[in-house]
N, C-alpha and C positions, 0 to 999 in steps of 0.2 A: 504494500499500499504506500503510495506516495505521501510524504509528510505535507501537511497543510501549513501555510505560512501564517505568522501571527503579527498583527499590527497593534500598536498602542493608539487608541482613538479618544481617550479621555483622561484628564488629569485632575486630581483633587488632593488637597492637603490642609493641615493645620500645623503651624509651627510658631515659634516666637516672632517670626517675621510677618505673621498675619494668617488669615483664614482663606485667602484666595490666591491661586497660583500666579496669575499675571502680575499683580503689584508686588508680590513676594519675589518673583523671579527678577524683576527690575531691581529690587533691593539687593539680591545676590549679585547682580552685574555691577551694581554701584558699590559693592563692598561694605554693605551695612550689616552690622552685627545685631542679632536678635537675642543676645544674652543680657540679662539684667538682674537686679536683686529680686529674690523671691518675695512675692507680695500676697499671695492667696492665703498663707498661713504664717504664723509667727516662727520664723527660723532663727531668732536671736540667740538661742542656745547651741545652734549648730556651728561647727568650726568653719564650714562652707555655707555661704548664704546666697549664692548666685546660681542661675540656671536659665535654660531656654524655656521660660514659662509662657504659655499661651494666655494672653491677657483677654479679659472681658468675654470669657467663654463659659456659659452655663448651659451646656447642651447644644449650643450653636443655633443659628437662625433657621435651620431646616427641621429641627426635632422639637416636638411639643414638650413643654416642661413636664407634664404628667408622665410622658414616655421616657424622657431623659432620667427622671428620678428612679426608674427601674434598671438603670444601667450604671456601671462604674464609669468614671471619666474616660478610661481608655476606649470603651466601647462607644461612648459619645463622640470621641474624636473619629473613630472609624466610620460611624454613621454620617457625620458631617462630611468627611472627605470623600466617602463613597457617593453620596448624593451630589456633591460638587462635580465629581468625575463623570457620573452618569449624565448629569445636566450638560456638562461640557461635550460629552460624546454625541448628544442628541438621540440617544437610544430611547425607544418606547418599548418597555418589556411586555406590554399588553399585546404587541405584535410579534413577539418572539416565542419560540417553543420553550416553556419553562424548564423542561428536562435537559435542555441544551445550554442553559445559562447557570452560572455558579458563582460562588464567593469563597476565595481562599485568602485569609488575612492572618498574618502572623503577629505574635506578641511575645516578648521575652519574659515578661513578668505577669501580665494580666491584671486582674483587679486588686492590686495591692492595697489601695485605700479601703476598699470594702473588707479585705482581710483584716486590716488593722482596726477598723471600726467594729467589726464583729468580735474580734478578740477583746477589745475594750469592754464591749457590752457583756461578754461572757463573764469577765472578771468582776464587773460591777453589779450585774443583775442575775447571773446564773444562766445555765443552758436553755431554760424554758423561754427566755426572752430574746433569743436569737431570731433574726428576720428570716422569713421564708424566701426572701429574695436574695439571700446572701450567696448561695451557690450559683444561681444563674447570673449574678453580677460579677463574681470573682473569677469564674472559669475562663481560661485563655481563649476558648472558642466562642465566647459571648459576642465578640465583634463580628466574626463571619456569620454566626447564627442570626444575630439581629438584622444584619444587612440582607441575608437571604429571605428572612421573614418579611422585611419591609417591601421587598420587590416581588415576593412570591417565586423565588428561584428554587428549582428542584434538581439542579445538576450538581456537579462537584462542590462539596461544601465541607471545609476543614480548616483547622488552624495549624500553622507551623510554629514551633517553639524551640528555637535554636539560638537564644540570646540575640546578639546583634546581627546575626545572619538570618533572622526570622523572615523579614520582608523579602530578602533576596530568594530564599527558599520558596516563598509563597508565589513570587512572580515566575520563577523557573517552573514550579509544578503547575501553575496555571497555563503557562505556554504549552507545556507537554500535554495537558488535557485537551487543548485545542488541536495541536498537531496530530494527536491520536484519535481525533474525531469523537471524543467524549463530551465536547462542549463547543459551542460557537462563540460564546461570550463568557469571560471570567472577570469578576471584580477582584483585583489582587493588590496586595501590598502589606503594610504593617501599621500597627497602632500601639502606643505606649503612653502610660501616665504614672511613671514611677517618681515623678518629682513631688514626693510627699515627705512628711516628716520621717517615716520609716525608711522609704526608699533612699532619700538623700543620706540619712544616717548610716545605712548599710554601706553605701559606696565611700563615705568618709572613713568608715571602719576599714575598708579595703585599701585605703590610702591611694585611691585611683584618681582623685579629683584635683583640679586646679584650685588653689587657695587664694586667688586674686580677688578677694571681696572688695578691695578698694578700686579695682579697675575691671569691672565685668566684661566690657566690650573687648578688652585686650587679653582675656583669659584663655580663650581657645586659640592656640597658635601652632597648628600642625607643622611639623618639620623644622620648627624654629629652635635655635639653641636654648632659648629660655623657656621652653614648654615645661609645665610642671603638672600635667594631668589633664584629663578631659573635663568637659562641662556637661553635667547631666541636664537633659532636655526632655520635653514631652511633645506629643502631637501625633500626626498620622500622615502617611503618604500612600495614596491609592491610585492605581492606573486601571484603565479599562483595556483588557486584552481582547482582541477580536480577530476571528479568522479573516484573512486579508480580503478575499473575494466577497465575503459577507459585508465587510466594511465598505468596500468600493461600491457595491450594489445600492447602498443607501446614501452614498455621497458623503461619507464621514471624513472628518479631518484625520489625516494620517501623520501622526507625530513622529513615529519611528517604527521599526520592525524589530521584534525580538528574534535575533538570528540564532541564538543558542545560549547555553549556560554550562557551567561546570561546577563541581563541588568536591570537597575533600575534607579530611580531618587531619589535624596535626598529630593526634595520638601521643601527646607529650605532656601537657600540663593543663590544669583546669582553668587557669586564667592567662598565663603568659604564652605568647606565640612562640613558634620555633624561631630561634634567633637568626637562622640562615634564610628564613622565609620560604622554605621548601614546600610547606603545605599550601600556602597562598599561591605560590608559583604553579603548583600542580593544578589547582582549581582554574587558574587563568589559562594554562595550557590546554586543559580539557575543554574549556569554554570555547577557545579558538578553534580547536579541532572539530567540535560539535557544529560550529557555525561555518566551517569551511573557509576560515579566514587565516591569513598568514600574519605573523606579528607586525610586519612592516606595513600592513594595511590599516592598523589601528591609528586613529588620528587624535584621540583624547581618552584619558582615563580619569574617572571620578574615583579618587582614592577613598579607602576606608578612613585613613588619616585622622585619628582621634585626638592627637596632641599628647600622646604618651611617649616616653623615652624609648621603651622596647618596641612598641607597636609600629611607630612611624619608621623606625630604622629597619625593622623586619620587612615591612611592606616595600620600602625602597629596594632592599636586597632582592625581594621577590620579583619586582618589576625588572630589575636588571638580569635576573636569571632567565626571564622569558623574552625580553626585548633587546638584551645585550648591554654590556657595561657602559657603552658610549651612547645609549639610546637618547634621542632628542624628543621622544613622544611627550606632548604636553600632559601634565598631571596636576589636578587641583583637588583640594579638600574643601567642600562646602560646609563641613562641620566647623570650620573656622568662623562661620557666621550663624549656623543653626545650633551649634553644640551637638551633642551626641544623643539621638533619640532612641538608643538601644534597638529594640526590635522593630521600630518604625523607620530607622535610618535608611535602610536599603530602598524603601518605597520613596522617600523624599529624594534620595540620590538618583534613582531611576528616572524620576521626573526631571531632575536637573540634566541628566544625560539626554533625555528625549528633547528637552528644550534646546540644548546645545545643538543637537542634530537638526532641529527644525529651524532654528534661527541663525546658525552659523557662528554663534558666540559662546565661548567657554567662560564660566565664572572663575574668579580668582581664588587663591588662598590668601586670606587677609592675615595681618599680624605677623607676616613672615619677613623679619628684618635681617636676621643672621642665621642662615641654614645651619642646623646642627651637624655635628661630626657624622660623616657618612651619608648625609642627606644631600645628594648631589644631582638630583633630577631637575627637570624644568617644571617647577611647581606653579607656574603662572602667578607670581608673587604680586598681591595687592591690587592689580588692575586687570579687569576682564580683557579677553583677547579675541579678536576675529580669527577663528581657526578653520571655519568651514568644514567641519569634520564629516566624514562619510560613515565612519564606524567608531563607536565609542564603547568602552569597557567600564562597568560599574562593579566595584569590589565591596564585599561585606564580610567581615570576619568577627566571630563571636567567641565569648567565653565557652569553654568546653572543647575548643579547638576546631570549631566549625568554620569552613571557608566556602564562600560562594562568589562566583563571578558571572555577571550577565554581559552578553555581547548584543549591542543594539546597533541597527543600521539606519541610514537615512532612506526615506521613501520619497 
């Protein structure tokens, strides 16, 4: 059976840069940071008090308050971004076969706020006072489940939970569902809302975060000599994946094509990447092979680039293993502006790649003043660049040793 081609026809997100893709994309190109002081709750006792917080969001403009109250914030983000993406795509699901439409949305943590609230209620009032909504709010598949219910989708429907690789896995799995004729349309990506008192405290305990409370917009600085950890963020990134001929038949906007993807495991450490980048390199190599693309054909890489000492250097080494020690391929980390959305990051960054392919402009890596030792790639420092890419690579690497690379092509 000949593989079917997969297009991206709709984009939706929620990040600290805003709730709509177009104005937020312009902010990325302008090098605007979405990192700020945490304001939704009192973080005064936390050693780190900054993050990529989504402001003025209480369920979003598309979800009724009554409905939103039955969801954890991570599922609310997923609903908002999915509706934005569907609206952008122009799809009318009443005209589609529901058995051929699905929702695959990843989350690394799921409903952590609901978990914390439920535990507090258990301690204070006992087990008989726990909410009947607790399980359907905290489970990691609440995002994809609520989206499928909202649109009446009866095709592939599941969550991927592979830490910061979750959205990448979701998009890859969604593309495979279409290629193998199990679906015509998949709502795919990731959502996360771990910027809570418990979530932030956990990552502080892990000693993984930047401590630049006095300069939030300068805190996320991938590949820079003075990077001191990542910035925890929240939000969602969702794309509409659609069989190419199906999309053309209805005159859809074709942002990009998912040419293929690759995955691997480091098999080494639960949080630290392989120092030589071998696992990440293998995922990229498989992605290129699956896509029928040679390394020299790649015009842009959206790096995982979290702003950690080990991670940024390992990814740099991985890129060199695949593309050559002297490669000139442009690489940038949009996490310098969005921060790290954990399981949602791959969705947001797939959107950035699709927009780069569609517009010809690659976003920069901001706060890159002095590249760190060994960080010798072209990271598009501080200023967006006209690249006119035909093929782009999006990397997502997660705790647990999970590695995912997506290859997107211009249509």
